ROZAKE-96713 format. One record per residue (C-alpha): residue in one letter; x, y, z; residue number from 0. Coordinates in pm, whole numbers. Layout:
- A,X,Y,Z,NUM
...
***
This chain:
- M,10360,8865,12704,0
- P,10416,8493,12650,1
- Y,10559,8458,12300,2
- K,10363,8137,12237,3
- R,10044,8347,12242,4
- I,10151,8551,11938,5
- L,9922,8478,11646,6
- E,10066,8727,11397,7
- V,10279,9039,11374,8
- K,10185,9290,11104,9
- T,10327,9621,10993,10
- H,10123,9899,10836,11
- R,10241,10215,10663,12
- S,10020,10514,10587,13
- V,10112,10783,10337,14
- I,10255,10991,10622,15
- D,10456,10688,10739,16
- L,10599,10649,10389,17
- I,10714,11011,10393,18
- L,10862,10985,10744,19
- G,11010,10635,10701,20
- T,10804,10494,10987,21
- C,10531,10233,11034,22
- D,10296,10084,11294,23
- I,10326,9730,11431,24
- T,10024,9527,11539,25
- V,10078,9210,11742,26
- N,9770,8986,11754,27
- L,9760,8751,12052,28
- I,9560,8438,12126,29
- G,9372,8449,12455,30
- E,9119,8660,12633,31
- Y,9157,8978,12831,32
- D,8884,9186,12991,33
- D,8872,9424,12694,34
- A,8883,9151,12426,35
- P,8597,8905,12473,36
- S,8641,8758,12125,37
- G,8938,8549,12235,38
- Q,9201,8767,12073,39
- S,9390,9071,12192,40
- K,9628,9302,12019,41
- I,9917,9531,12098,42
- V,9985,9829,11871,43
- L,10319,10009,11853,44
- D,10276,10337,11665,45
- T,10524,10535,11458,46
- I,10836,10321,11470,47
- D,11128,10354,11231,48
- K,11065,10104,10949,49
- E,11399,9925,10993,50
- I,11352,9891,11369,51
- A,10995,9773,11308,52
- A,11121,9501,11073,53
- T,11371,9387,11336,54
- I,11101,9380,11607,55
- Q,10866,9189,11377,56
- D,11130,8929,11289,57
- E,11238,8883,11650,58
- L,10883,8844,11781,59
- L,10799,8588,11513,60
- K,11121,8390,11581,61
- R,11055,8383,11956,62
- A,10691,8287,11903,63
- E,10792,8001,11677,64
- S,11057,7871,11918,65
- D,10811,7884,12211,66
- K,10558,7676,12016,67
- L,10807,7392,11962,68
***
């Protein structure tokens, strides 16, 4: 995935995630794929440790920002 196509990186925690200390990550991308005719696509990473998820989120956003420069 080209980092410059990253639009946003969000984390979400359900009640179960709060209990387990996990969360889901959603990466929204700019650009079209066959299954996303609206011009945006997304990647979802389910049930990731919350600290690892925060690291992934930070790293993806840093790389996306540096690729846009």
